[in-house]
N, C-alpha and C positions, 0 to 999 in steps of 0.2 A: 504494500500500500504506500502510495506517495505520502510524504510527510505533510505536504500542503493540504492534501485531502483529509488527513487526520486532524489538522488544525481547524479546518472548516467544520468538520464533523463535531469537534469538541465545542465550538461556538454554538452550533445549531442545537446540539443536545443540551448544552447548558441553558440556552434560552427556552427550550422545551421544558426542561426541569423547573425553571423559574415559573413558567406559565402554569404547569401542573400543580406546583406547590402553592401558588397564589389561588388557584381555583379551590384546592383543598382547604386552604385557610378561610376563604370566603364561605365555603359550604359549612365548615365547622362553626364559624362565627355566627352565621345566620341561624343555624340549628340551636345555638345557645342564646340567640337573640341578644348578642352583645355587640353593639355598634362601635364601642370604643376600640375593640380589636381591629375592626375594619379601618377606622380612621388612622390609628397608630401604624398599622401595617402599610396603608397607602403612603403615609409620610415616609416610612422607612424605605419603601420601594422607590419613591422619587429620589430620596437621598442616595440610595444605592445606584440608581441610574446615573446620577450626576457624578458620583465617585468613579464608576466604571467608564463613563465617557471621558473623564479627565485622565484616568490612567491609560486609556487606549488611544489617546490623541496623537501619539508619535507614529511615524510611518516606518521607523527602523525596527530591526529585530530586537527583542528584549535580550538582556545579557545572558539569561539562562539558555535561550534558543541559540544565541551566538556561540556559546560554549559547546552546545550540543552539535551544532553544525561543524565547528572546528574539530571536534573529537570524532567525527564520523570516519569510519574506515572505508578505504577505497575498494571497489570491486569491479569486475568486468561484466558480471551477470547480475540481473535483478534477483533479490531474495524471493523466497516463496511468497506467493500472493494469496493471502487469506484475509480479506478486509474485515469480514465480520468478526473473526477471532481476534484480530489485532485491535479492533475498536473495543471489544469486551475486555481484553487484557489490559489495555491502557486506560480505559474510562470506568473500570469497575468501581473506584471510589465514588465517582459522581452518581452512578446508578445506585450503589448501596446507600449513600447518604440521602438521596432523593426518596427512596422507598422507606428508609427509617424515619426521616422527618415527616413524610406523608402519613405514616402509621401513627406517629405521635399526635396527630391532629385530634384524635379521639380524647386524649387526656389533656392536651394543652394546644390550642390552635395557634399560639404564639410561636411554637417551634417551627412549623412549616413556613410561617411568615418570615421569620429571621433567615431560614435557609433559602427561601426564594430571593431575598435581597442579596445574599452572598453569591448565589448562582447568577444573578443579574450582573453583579460586579464582574464576575469571572467572564461571562459572555461578552460584555462590552469592552473589557480591558484587552481581550485577546482577538478582537474582531479584525484587526489589520495584520496580524502576524503572518498569515499565509501569503499576503502580498509582499512582505519583506523577504520571506524565504524564496518566493518565486523570482523576485528581482535578483537575489544572489545566485539562484540557479541559472538565470539568463545571462548574468554577467560572467560567471565562471564556466558556463557550458557543462553543467553537471545536473543530476537529478538526485534528490535525497529520498530514500525509501526507509520505512520503519522496519528494523530487523526484528523478526518474531522472537520474543524472549518470554521468560516467565512473568506472570503478572506482578510478582513481588520484587522483581529486579528493576533497575533503572532502565529507561528507554535508551535504545541505541539506534543509530542511523547508519545506513550504508549509502555511500556516494558512488553513483554510476555515471558513465559518460552520457552527456545529453547534447542538446543543441545550443550553441552559443549564439546570442543575438547581438549583432553589431548595430550600434546606433550612430547615425550621422549627426553631427552637430552643425546646424546651419546658422 
């Protein structure tokens, strides 16, 4: 799986998790007929959106992604392609925390509300990272792929030859 595709998938799944957790929060708050939870949650989600937009305003790769790209190993062949398994292996903490926070709505609707805010921050702060990685790929003429590893190990990338894009300056 291409690393840029994993980054885009991460952003989309984080936004979907935030939406699902917000819906669970609203459902739990209306069943308890507590409108204070709704207003406080809405304020937190607006604040989280502003924080995420502020953190994601840069168009360059984050330092963590820069280190990951620099530490990638060179290969002449693409690694094994199993996108579904790679997404589950890399994003299992997001999936687990979303399900756990959603399940807590029965006891405390505030838990999924807070989790929705943090997944919103995550989605908005990472929204441009795939563009930065793509720009590096085009500049260097390489393609970064996610190396299938254990879900408990750090992510590793494989760098394969790609197409270099020449830009004319006019």
